[in-house]
C-alpha positions in Angstrom: 42.6 199.3 130.2 40.8 199.1 126.8 40.9 196.4 124.2 42.0 192.8 124.7 44.0 192.0 127.8 47.5 190.7 127.4 47.9 187.2 128.9 51.4 185.8 129.4 51.8 182.1 129.1 54.9 180.2 130.4 56.6 177.8 128.0 58.8 174.8 127.8 62.5 175.1 127.0 63.7 172.1 125.0 67.0 171.2 123.3 67.5 169.7 119.9 64.0 170.4 118.6 63.5 169.6 114.9 61.4 171.5 112.3 62.0 171.9 108.6 65.7 171.7 108.1 66.5 172.9 111.6 67.5 171.2 114.9 67.9 173.9 117.5 67.1 174.7 121.1 63.6 176.1 121.3 61.0 177.7 123.6 57.9 175.6 123.0 54.2 176.0 123.7 51.4 173.8 122.4 49.2 175.9 120.1 46.1 175.1 122.1 47.2 177.7 124.8 47.4 180.8 122.7 44.4 179.6 120.7 42.3 179.4 123.8 43.4 182.8 125.0 42.5 184.3 121.7 39.1 182.5 121.5 38.3 183.8 125.0 39.0 187.4 124.1 42.7 187.9 125.1 46.1 188.5 123.5 48.7 185.8 124.1 52.4 186.4 124.9 54.9 183.5 125.3 57.1 183.7 128.4 60.1 181.4 128.0 62.2 180.5 131.0 64.3 183.4 132.1 66.2 184.6 135.2 63.8 184.7 138.2 65.0 188.2 138.9 63.2 189.4 135.8 59.8 187.9 136.7 58.5 191.0 138.5 59.2 193.3 135.5 57.6 190.8 133.1 54.4 190.4 135.3 54.2 194.2 135.6 53.5 194.4 131.9 50.8 191.7 131.9 47.1 191.8 132.5 46.9 188.1 133.3 49.2 185.1 133.7 48.9 181.4 132.7 51.3 178.9 134.1 51.1 176.1 131.5 51.3 172.3 131.9 54.6 170.5 131.5 57.1 168.3 133.5 56.9 167.2 137.1 57.8 169.8 139.7 61.1 168.7 141.4 60.2 167.1 144.7 62.9 169.0 146.6 60.7 172.1 146.1 58.2 170.6 148.6 60.6 168.8 150.8 60.2 165.3 149.4 62.4 162.6 148.0 61.7 161.7 144.3 59.5 158.8 143.6 61.0 156.4 141.0 58.0 157.4 138.7 58.6 161.1 139.0 60.1 162.6 135.8 63.5 164.3 135.5 63.7 167.8 137.0 63.3 171.0 135.0 65.0 173.3 137.5 65.2 176.4 135.3 61.6 176.3 134.6 60.6 175.6 138.2 62.6 178.6 139.4 61.2 180.9 136.7 57.6 179.9 137.1 57.8 180.1 140.9 59.1 183.6 140.5 56.2 184.5 138.1 53.7 183.1 140.5 55.2 185.1 143.4 55.1 188.3 141.3 51.5 187.8 140.2 50.4 187.1 143.8 52.2 190.2 145.0 50.8 192.5 142.3 47.3 191.0 142.3 47.6 190.0 138.6 44.9 187.4 137.7 46.6 183.9 137.6 45.5 180.6 136.1 47.5 177.5 136.7 47.0 174.6 134.3 48.0 171.0 135.3 51.6 171.5 136.3 50.7 175.2 136.8 48.1 174.2 139.4 50.6 171.9 141.2 53.3 174.6 141.1 50.9 177.2 142.6 50.2 174.7 145.4 54.0 174.3 146.0 54.6 178.0 145.8 52.2 178.5 148.7 53.8 175.7 150.8 51.7 172.8 149.8 52.9 169.3 148.7 52.1 166.9 145.9 51.2 163.2 145.5 54.0 162.0 143.1 51.9 159.3 141.4 48.2 158.6 140.9 46.7 156.0 138.6 44.0 156.5 136.1 44.5 160.1 135.0 47.0 159.5 132.2 46.3 156.0 130.9 47.9 156.1 127.4 51.3 157.9 127.0 50.9 161.0 124.9 47.1 160.7 124.6 44.7 163.0 126.5 41.8 161.2 128.2 38.6 162.6 129.7 36.9 162.3 133.0 34.2 164.3 134.9 35.0 166.9 137.6 32.5 168.2 140.0 32.6 171.8 141.2 32.4 172.9 144.9 29.4 175.2 145.3 30.2 178.8 146.2 33.7 178.8 144.6 35.0 180.9 141.8 35.3 177.8 139.6 31.7 176.9 140.3 30.7 180.4 139.3 32.3 179.8 135.9 31.3 176.2 135.5 28.3 175.4 137.8 27.7 171.8 136.6 29.7 168.6 136.6 31.8 168.7 133.4 33.9 166.2 131.4 37.4 167.6 130.9 40.5 166.7 128.9 43.1 165.3 131.3 46.7 164.1 131.3 48.6 163.9 134.6 50.1 161.4 137.0 50.6 163.8 140.0 48.1 165.7 142.1 47.8 168.0 145.0 48.3 166.5 148.5 48.5 169.0 151.3 47.0 172.3 150.2 49.1 175.5 150.2 48.5 178.5 152.4 45.0 180.0 151.8 44.1 177.6 148.9 40.7 175.9 148.9 39.6 173.0 146.7 37.0 174.0 144.1 36.5 170.8 142.1 37.0 167.1 142.6 37.3 164.0 140.4 35.1 161.0 141.1 38.0 159.3 142.9 38.4 162.2 145.3 41.4 163.8 143.5 41.5 167.6 143.9 41.0 168.9 140.4 40.8 172.6 141.0 42.1 175.0 143.7 41.7 178.7 144.2 42.4 181.6 146.6 39.3 183.3 148.0 38.3 186.8 146.9 39.4 189.4 146.3 42.4 187.6 144.6 41.7 186.0 141.2 43.8 182.9 141.5 42.6 179.6 140.1 44.4 176.3 139.3 42.8 173.4 137.3 44.4 170.0 137.0 43.0 169.3 133.5 43.9 170.9 130.1 41.2 173.4 129.0 43.4 174.2 126.0 42.6 170.7 124.6 38.9 171.2 124.7 36.2 173.5 123.4 34.9 174.9 126.8 36.1 178.5 127.0 34.6 179.3 130.4 37.6 178.9 132.6 39.8 181.0 130.3 37.0 183.6 129.8 36.8 184.0 133.6 40.5 184.8 133.6 40.1 187.2 130.7 37.2 188.9 132.5 39.3 189.3 135.6 42.2 190.7 133.6 
């Protein structure tokens, strides 16, 4: 492959979105995601929710895949009853993104999960989630920051070797790790903040939101792998 790699990014699907004179159903993606891909050297393609049976054909056309942040994963996906603080399900998006993850793992397409994307990667591999943690999303609709510490010898530590302050907004976290996943960064309170599959796969999940900051290293690592 020559030129910039094509990176697919999953999106929201929302009803009744307003812009200009319009109020319509829309496929949405915060601009930080494609902006980060472009700044890191890639080309961005939006992947709105679709029938899961199309995921393999979509992933076959990509050089890399990003599963973006968004709503809580439906607890039934990991065999749990919903906590009262868990948000409403996004069943179509869950099914679509799980199919995208499965296709990327099968084809060896480099994969980066961001926030919800990391949690869904864990669920796709048989792991479970903590449905509520305090202190990682303190003001509704406002990103906070906290430090994360890399685990030496991991893919994440290769990209970001030092403790770093990251933009964060989540109230759920990884509980039992999925098959083959290893933790590659922690918050000060012990929350798993990054997971990955060992080489030769390039599969990384981060619990924070790199698209809301200026550090390109995680996305550049994906672009280099792609």
